[in-house]
C-alpha positions, 0 to 999 in steps of 0.5 A: 365398466368395460375396459378396452385397449385402443386397438380393440376400441378402434376395431369395435367402436360401433359395437361399443357405442351401441352398448353405451347407448343401450345400457348406459355402461361406461367404456374405459379406453386404455393405452399400454394399460393406462386410461386415456379416454372414456365413452359415456352417455352425454348428460340429458341437457346436451341431448336435443331435438335437431329440429327444435327452434334455437332459443336465441332465434326469436321473431316473426315475419310481419309481411308476406314474403311471396309478395313482390317488392315495390320501389319503396322496399328498395333503397335508393342506391339499388333502384 
């Protein structure tokens, strides 16, 4: 475990994040010698593919969205 003070964490944040990412080591951030935060890798369950389909968004389009709308497709109030 790496221990740094808040000033050191602020000035070296990119390097500390790179070290956590590459080695998985935990960084303990202290203020006046007392721990206030830790930098760790997230659990594997939280690391997701940003382009993956959301599990609650299921559905299929059952029509051709490029086809022009007919009069029957519009509600009477919009005709």
